[in-house]
N, C-alpha and C positions, 0 to 999 in steps of 0.2 A: 454531211459530209460527218465520216468514221475517223477514227481516232488514224487508221493504217492512213487514210485517203491525205488527213492531214499532215502526217507523219512525212507521207514521199511528197511533199509540197516543200518544208523546209529542213531546214540540219536542226539540231541541236542549238549549236551556234549560232542561227539566225533566227530562232522561234526565241532563246535568249536575248539574241537584242532587239528585236519588236516589245519584248516584254521592257526592256529599260527604254525603249523611246515612248512607248505607252505610260510607263511612271512619273517620267521627266514631265510630258506631257500634263498627266494629273495635276503633277505638284506646281507646275507652272500657271495653270488654273484655278487653282486654290488660293494661290499667289494674287492672282490676280482679281480676283472674286474679294479678296480681304482690303485689298489696298482699294475697291473699290465699296466700300461700307460692309461688306458681309461680317457678323459678327454674332457674342455667345448672344443670347439669349434666354434671360433668367425671370420675366413674368408668368406667375404662373396661371394669368388670366388667359396667355397668350396659345394653353392647349385646351381651352375650353370650346366646344364647338361652335359655329354661328348661326342663331336662330334666325329665322325669316321673320322681320317683325314688320308694321305697316312706317310709312314714315314717321307720321307720330310720336309713334310707341316708342321705335329708333331713336328718333330726337330725344324723345326724356331718358332713357336709356344713357343715350352719351351726354345729356346734361347733368344728370345724375352721378355717375362715373367721373366726369372731367372735376364737377365741385367737389367729389370727395377722395379723387384721387390725390396721391402724394399730402394727403393732408398731414400734419403730427400736433398733437394734442398733449399740452405739457402740465403737470397741477404742482406747483410750488405750493408745497404745506411748510406752513411755521408757528411759533407758540402763536403771535397776535397779529392784527392786522395790520400795523404800520410794518412791520417785519416782512411778511408774504407782500404787503404791496411793495416796496422797499427791493428785494431780491428778485420777483419779477420783472422791475423796471431794472435791473441788472441784466435780466435774461434775453430781453427782449434787446437793450443796446450791446448786450455780446454777439449775440445772432445777427444783429445789422452790418457788426461793424467792418468784416474783412469787402475789400473793391467788389469781389466778386461772390460774392456770398451764398452758400447754398441754399438759403433759404427765401423763399420773397414771401411777400403779405404777412408780415409778426405782427400779429395784434393782442387785445386782449380787453376787456370789456370795452373799450372807446371808441367811439362812431361819427366820424366828423359829420356824416351825412342828418344823424339824428335831428341838430337842429332846425334844418333847414326843410328838414321834412314835416318835424315841429308847425313850423310855419305855416307848410302846404295842407295840412289838416284844420289848422285852426282858423283857415281863410274858409274854410268847410264843414264848419263845424255843425252848422246848420241842418247839415246833410246824414250827422255823425250820433249814432246812440247806440249805446252796450244793447244788449237783449233782456238786462235788470230795467234798462231805463224804459226801453221801450214798453214793452210787460207794465211796468209802474203807471206811464201816459195813457195806454191802452184800457185800466183796469180802473182810473180814476185813483189809486195812489200815489197824486203826485206828491202828497205829502211827506212822504216816505224820499223823493226826492230833495224836499227841504229839510228837513232833518237830518242828511245827508251834507246839506250844501251848508247848515248851520253850525255840523260838526265842523268841518271846515275850516269854518273864518276864526271861530274859537279857538284852534288846535293852535299849538305850540309850531307845528310840524306839517300846518296845512300849507295849501299852495294860495290862498287867498290874496287877495292884492286889490286894492279900487279899480284898476284899469282892467283887470281881467272881469271884476265883479260889473262892470256897466258892461260889459260886451256878452256874460254868460254868467246872468246873476244865480243860476242853479248851479255853477260849478261844475255841469256836466262835460266839460271838456277832457277835463284832468283825467277823470273817470275811463274814458274812452282811451286815452293816452298807455293810461295804465294795462290797458288789457290788449293791446298791442306786445306786451311781453308778463303773459300771464304766469312765468316762472318764480315765483314767490321768492324760491330756494337761494337763486344767486340775483347779487347783486353788485352795485358798480361804484369802484370807490378811485379818485382819481387816473379814470379812465383806466383800470385795472377790474375784471370781474372777481366777483371772491364769491364761497362759498362754505359755511360751518362746518369742521369735521371733525369725527371723535379725538384726532391729534389737536386740534385747533384750527388754524383758518387757512383754505388752499387756493391762492390765485392761478387761476385760469389763463395760459398763452397759447396761442392759434398761432402755426403756422404750417406754409404752405413751401414746398421741395420744389426747388428750381428746373430739377430734373428729375424722371421718372423714378422712383422706390423702386423701383426692379433692374436699374441700373446698377453693374457695382460700381461703377465710379462713383457715382453718385451716396451710394450709398455709405461709403466708404469718409466721403465730404460729410453727409449729414451728420453721421455718426460722431464724428470727429469734432466740428462744431459743438453736438449739443452736450458732448463729453468735457469739452476742453472750458464752457461758458459752464457747466453743472460744478466743476471743479473751482474755477474761479469765484462761486458764489455760496462753497462752503468753505472758503478760506477765510472768508469775511462772518458768514453765518454760520458753522459748524452743525447745526442742529436742524436746519432744512431739511428735508428728503423729497424725493421728485416722484410722481409716477409718470410713465408716458404709454400713450397709444397713439396706433396711427399705422399701414399699411408698412411704413418700412420699416418697421423691429421685425413683423412678420416675414418681411421679404430676406432681411437678412438672416433672421434665421433658418429660411428656406433655403439659400445660397450657400450659409456655412456647412447644411445636413447635407446639399446634392456635392457638395466638393469632398466632403469626407469620404461620404458613400463612393465615389465615384474614384478616390484614390483608393478605400479601405477593400471593396469587392475589386477592383483592377488590380492591385497588387496580390492580393490574397489567389487571385486568380490566374495570376500569373506565375506566381510561384509553384500553385500548385501544378499548375499547366506543365512548368519548368521538370517538376523534380516527377511528373507522372510519363513525361516522353523518357527523363533518363534514364528511369526502373525500367523502360518496356524496353529501349533498345542501346543502352548504357554505349550511347556514341554522342560525339557531338554534332556529326552533320546535321541528323534529324532533329538537334533541338533548333539548330542555324535556320533546318530550312523552314519548321514550322515556325519559329520566330518570325520570316521572313514571310510565307503564306500569310499571317498576320498581320503583318504590318503595311502589307499592298493592300488587302482588306481593306483597314483601317482608315487607309488614302483614299482608295476612290470612293469609302466610305464616305467621308467628311465632303472631297468635293462635289462629287455627285447631292448631297446635300445641302450647303453654300450655291451650289449653280441654280436650282431649281427655287431654293426659298432664301436664298440672300441672306440668309442668318442658320443658326444650329440653338435650337434651345435645350437647355442644362440637362433640363432632365432626360431626351433625348440620348445625351453622352452616359445617364444612369442607366435608360433602357440598351444602349448601343454597348457596352462592358458584357451584354448577353451572345455580341457576335464572336466575342473570344472563342465561346466552347463551340460554335457552329464551324465557324470558316476554315479553324483548327483540324477539323474533321478530316479536311479531303486530305492532309500532309498523315494523319495516321495513318488513312485506310492506304493509301504508297504503302507505305513502308513495314505496316504488318504484312499487305502482300507479297512484299516484295522480299519479307524475312519468311513468309510462307514457302517463298517459290524461291530461293537464292541464287540459280541459273540465270533467273531472267534477266536480260538489262532494263534499263530504267521506262523505254519505249516499250518494250514487251509487257513489263508488268502499268503502264499506263494506258495499255490496248486491253487488260484483261478489265481493268475497275473503269474502265471511261464509261462503258452501257448503264450502268447502277450510278455513275458519278454524275454524269449527266440527268439522269431522272431524279437522283437526288438533289442536284441544285434546280429543278425547275418544279419541284414540289414543295422544296425552301423557300424558294421564291416567290412561287406563287402563295404560301402563306402568310409573308411579311408583307406582299400585294394587298392579299385581302385587308389585313388591317389596316392599309392604305386607304379604302373605300370607308372609314368612319368618318365620321363629322370632327375629329380631333385634329387641330393643325399640331401639337406637338405626335400625338401618334404616327399621323401620317409623314412626317419627320423620323420616326422609327424605323418605318415600312419603309422609306426610299434608303433611311441609314444604312439597313440593314442588307436590305436587297443587294444593294450596288456594294459590298462588302463582299456577299460572298460571289456578288461575279467576279471582281477582283482576288479573290482567293482562289477561285476554280480555274483563270485564266495564270494565273503567276502556278499552278502546278501544272498546266499544258507547257507553258511558254517555259520553265525554268527548270522543273525537275526533271527530264531527259540530259541535261548536261553537268545537275548536281548531285541526283539522284543513282549517280553510276558506281559508289562505293560499294566494298561488301561492309555487311553488318557482324556482326557479334552472335551468336547464339545467346539468347535470352530465354526463362522459366515461364515468361510469355505464352507462347505458343503451346508449351506445354499444359500449362492452366488451364489457357480456354478448350485443350482438349480434353481435358481432366471434365470439365464442366458440361460442356455437351455430351459427355459419355453420361454424366449421371443425368440429366436429365433424358438422354435417350432410352435410360431404363425404365424413367417415370413415366416417358412419354406409351411405351412398349411394354409395359407391366404386364407378367406373368403370378407373380406370386401375391397369394391373397392380401398378405400385409400390404406390397406396393399399392392392388387396386385399396384397401381399406384408405393409405393414405394419401393417397389422388381423390379418392369421395372423400375426405375428407378437407381437403384443400379447395375443392369445387361447392359444399356445402359451407365453407366459410368466407368464400367468392360471392356467393350467392348471399349471405346472410350480409356481408357486406352493402353487398348493391341496395339490396329492399331497405335497410336501416338505413343508411346515410344518404339516399336518392331519399327517402321519407321524409327527413328531417331537412332540408336543405329548403332553402328559401334564397328573393335576393334583396338586396339595399343596393340603389341607384343615387343616391344621394353625394354629389358632387363635393360637398364638404370634405370626402375624404378624400377627394385629391393632396390635401394637404392640412396636417396637424399638427400647430405650430407649439412650441412649448408650456405646461403649464402655468410658470411662470408669466409670461406675457399675455394670455387670455387669460391670470388672476388679477394681475397689474390695470388690464386694458378693462377689466368687466369694475373695477374700483372706481378706477376714473369716470364710465360711463356710471354710477351711483353720483357721484359727484355732480354728473351735468346732468341730474334726473333724468336718464335711460339713455341719453343721446340719439342716433336715429337710428334702424335696422336698412338692411339689404331690399327688403319690397317697400315698395311705395303705391300712390294710387295715381293715374290718369287721369283725369279730368279736362273732357272736349268739349266743347258747340259751334255751334254753325258761325256764332260771331259772337264779338267780344263780350256783349252784354247775358247772352245767354249764358257763357263761360261763369262768369261771373254770381251768377245764378244759381246756377250745381253748383258752385264752391259753398254758397250760402246754403241752401238744401241739404247739400254732406256734413254740413259741419255739425246741427245736432243726433245724424246719425252716428259719427264718430264720436262727440260728445257719452253719446248711450253705449257704446263700444267700452270707455275710459269708464262709466260709472260702473260696468257689470264684471269688470278687468280681464277684459279682452284686448286692451291696449293698454300703454300707459303715457303716451301725447300722439299728438298730431300737429304737424307745424302748414297752416295753409293760410293761403293769399288772400281768405276770406274779409280776415282782421283788418288787414291793409286797403283793399280794395274793393267797399262794397260798392254792387252794382247800382243802377242808379234808379232803378226799381225802389232798391231801399232808401237808398237819399232820398226820395221823394215821399217816401212814406212817412219818414225821418221828420223831414224838413215840415211834412202835415202834421206831425203829432205835437211837434215844439212850437207848430205855430198856433194850432189848437191849444194846446196848454199858455201863451204867453198871451193870446185874446181876449181868454177867459178868467185869466187867476194874477197876471199881470202886476197888478196893484196889491193883490195879496202879499205875494211875493217881493214885492219890492218894502211892502211894508213891514214884512219879517223879516225880513235879510237886513231890515235898517238900513237901505238904502236912497238914495237921490232923487226926486220923480222925475228930476230932468234926463234921466237917464231910457227913460220910455220912448219917446219919439226917434231918437236916434237906433237904437234896441228894432224897432217894427222897422226902421225902415229896411235897418243891416235886414231882418228877417225876410222882406219883401223880393231884397235884391239880388239874395242867393237861389233863390225859385230858378231862376234859368241858368241855374254856375255851377255844375256838377263835379266830383273829381272825376277825374281820370286814369285809367292804371298808365296812360303815357306821364300824367304828371306824377305819380309817385315813384315809378322806374326811375327817373331822371333825378332822385334826390337820395333813390334809395342805394343798399349796397350792394353788394356780391350775391351776399345770401338771399336777398329777395329776388335779383336778378336769375337764379339760378333756381327760381321754383314758376317762374313763369316763360312759359315758350314760343305764347304768342302765335301770326298765323304760319300753320305749316302748308303749305300744295301738297295735297294729296295726289291729287291726279291735275290733268293739263288743266282742267275750267275748276275745280272745285280745291277750298284751302277750311280747314279747321284751324280752330283759337284752341292752343292748349297750356293746362297747368298743371303742376307738380306738389300731390300732397304728402310730406314728408312723412313716417311714423318711425316710433319708437318704444320700444317696451313691447312687442308682437307678444302675446303669451297663449293665443287660439285664431291661429291665422284661419281655420278653417271657418271658424265662429264668424270672423270679419269677414271672409270673402263671402260665406251666405247672406248675412246684414246685409251688406252690397248687392246682392243677388235679386235679394226679394224687396228690395226697395225702387218703385218707378222711379224713373228720373224723366220728368216730363219737356223738359232745355237740352238737355245735353246725354252725354254716357259718361258712368262712372267706371273705370274697370283698376283692377289688383294689378296692380305688376308685380310679376314674385320671380325673375332672372336664375334665381335659383334652382325654385320647383319648376319651371321651362325647360331648363338644359337636363336639370334630373330626369325629367319622363321624356325629353328625347335621348336621354342617355338607355332609361328603360328600353324604348323603343329596340334602339340600336343592340342594345343586349338580347332582345328578342330575336333581331333580326338575325342578329351573328349567331347565335345557336341552330336557327332555321337553315344559314349556311354551310355548318358544319353538315347539316343531313344529307343537302343537296351536293356536296362536296365529296362524303362517302357514295353516295347512288354514280356521281358520275367518274369515280376513281373505277369504283369497281367496273363500270362499263369501259374506261379506257381501258385498263389492264386485263380486262379479258382477252381481250385483239391478240395482244403480245402472250400472254400467259395463259390463257382456257379458264374460262369460268369457276374450276374449283381454286386453283392457285391464287384466283385474284382477289376472290373474296376472303381469301384467307389473309392474301397482303394488309387488304381494307379491317379486316376483322380485329390485326394488333391493336390499329391505333384507336377503334371505335373502343374497343372495351378499356383500354386506356383510357379514355374520354370518362365513361361513365363510371369506372371506377375511382376518377380524380373527383369528379362530382360528388360521388360517394365520401368520399374523402375528407373533402371540404365541408359536407355537414355534418359528419359527425365532430370536428374539428370547431363548427359554428361559426365556420366565416359566410355571410349571404354572400351570394352569385353578383356579381356586376357585371359592367359593359369588361371591367379588364380580368377579370375570370375567363369572360369568354373570347377575349383575344387569345390573353395565354392558351386557351384550349384549341386554335385556329393553329399555332405552334406544336405541340402537344400530336395534332394530325399531322404536320408536314415532318416531322422530325422521328414519327413513328412511323411515319411510310419510309423514309428513307433506311431506318432499320432494317423495316420484312423487304424491300426492295434487296440491300443488299446478302440477305439469304436467299433471296430466292434467284440472284444473280449468280451463286457461287456454283461452280459446275462441278468438281472435283472434290474439293472440303470446306470444311466451313471453320476451321480452328483461325485462318488468318484474318475472317470477317468477323469470328467472335471476339477475337482479340481486339481487332478496330472498332469493333461495335462499345465493348466495355472504356476502350480508351476513349471515346468520343462520349460516352453517358459521362463518364468520370467528369470531362471537361468539361461540356455541357451542363452538369451540375453545381458545378466550382463558379460558373459564370451565372446561370437561371437562377440554380436554388439558393446564390450569397442574396440574390433579390431580397428576396423573404426577409434577410436579415437589416430593410430599409426601413429607419424612420417614418415616411411618407407609404400611405394607405395601399396608394395608388400603385406603387413599385412592390410592393409588400405582396398585396395580392396575385399580382402577374407573377411574382416566382413562387410563391406558394405555389401556385398551379400548376409552376412548373415544375418543381420540384416533385409533386405526387405524378404529374402523369410521365415527366421522361423516365424514370424508376420504373412506374409498370408497361409501357413501351421497353425499355431495357430487356424489362423480368419477361416479358411475354415474345422479343419476337424469335429469340434462336427456336422456336418452334416451326416456324417458316422450314428451316434446313427438314423438318422430319416429316411435314407434311409433302414436300418436295419429293421425300425418299432419294436426296444427295447422299450418296457416298462419300464418310466421315475420313 
């Protein structure tokens, strides 16, 4: 339907009434959505793409994320051990105090399950041996075990007592129990986990947030609880200090940064555009109409996003501030065209710009929709938010401006300056003097040099960690706490699977020496595996045979050397024989185990309707060479199961790289398709000219990114889609200019300024993804503005 036929259907008042109905409907819909649970999402992980994993891997990822999510670690650093213990207990009591405390599972070194778990292990002691104990018996060096037992027997800090010696004369069990906690840097006193530091003694307290750390309400509650607890402790112990780590503190920094950026970027953009409109038209009505257009666009954007996704990501709002610079362009084109033709009424002005305006909406909306095909839920929201906002602004222009846009405009210097600028460009374009030709040749050489040098320096970087960069103070504090905890755990982990429970346990045992080798070569600091806690039946049977052989051959000598009574011999051998058919199973361990052990056990997972696999997780800490570790696991042959290094960060980064490549390829296809479509309306020559403007802008942008050292990522590629859409908009308006281009030039200038105020300011963001997005658009829009006016000379329109 053309603008002429549309105008004949409804009067200006009728169209305005229709717009009011649409706006009220959108507002009511948005209110209903909000009351039904729509909310603002602040979780940065919600922006990440969804990986297509098998069920076992997906279960492992969910298990690890659930265990580590919302976890907070606090180190209470004091001058001495007693002070650290007292302060840590006070912290635990303070966090537990409120009726609806924001934290749960607040604990330190105390483990209520440890004593019961030790009993289970002791009942199956004849199937348990450390690797050193087994090696000593296998090689006939059992006297080493005897010497170690004698040292324990005569040590003031030993474990020996008459009851234990009668059932374990070589004191093999205590060593097995100690092997379950190989971290010698940490110790437990009075239920508090302690470690020595350069400043004294640190007590470790752990807590889990009751609600998500990415919820603004939960963030406020949790940080207030911690601040209050720290304050009370410092009143009694002024010299006590604290180290904090956990997703909570990164989430708070991200939330505050996003809020500040929304306020700062939005405010500066709005003030800049208000000043721009006032200087261009010197009238309140264009300013009011521009703000009305923008407000309507934002309402449409909010409601559409909430209706489709049920939530609005905080980063969508940051990206969405760029909507200010695009949606308001429609009112710029209307008033610049009206100023250039003061005798036309509002309907005539709309009829004049309607074809170019509609094509501009189609290309811009298509550019945003193309972003929606990426695997990022957050970027899909950006696409819907901006596309819906543009449609809202477009409808506002068509339905409201015929009624509000008939007021006269005062003459301003804007059109005169636009005319002078176009005249200057035309003189350069139609140069006849040698110095003019020399200037053009110099400019062309510079452009070619920039393209060649910049594109040769361009590279790529798809690491998802550029999504969010926390302040240095937070990461430094977290690294200090990780050192106290002997490295903590990393995001990467190992998934071990087997056809049945015993295959899984044996594969875990095969993995242990491989990881020990990796630790000894410096590829890894530590690994936390269930192999220490759940020996396979095969391993237990082998250990039982070793102990049976040892006691049958040397029990008399052991009793004599340890100074024990011969009466224990009969009872010990009887217990040894009875243990031959009583093996320790994972179920026995898990019944008594704490959440940390439970989180490492996946158990049976149905992979298909008829098959299932057993899985377990091995956590890794302090990875120094991920590639070497991965190669080590790949080179080893696993006979009974599978061992896979799960690197979600790497997998998502690789996926980002694939989509970056696809997006850049999409740009090439869009250029070809646009040339074909525009050639139908404008002919091949003008169609190629229209497309060449954004194409050259994209190439120059890539070159400039290479020159400034900004590695190309998916976010650069997504921004290039907008450069394409906006660049084509600029070209289309010049191509559609029938008699004069000065109104279009003025509108494009204002459009570029407003877009740069919105998009360009995103380059100031502390979040790298947003910074890359804004920096790319800063270059791209600038080049599109500089190149677009040459379309008017190619079409040979009268100025």
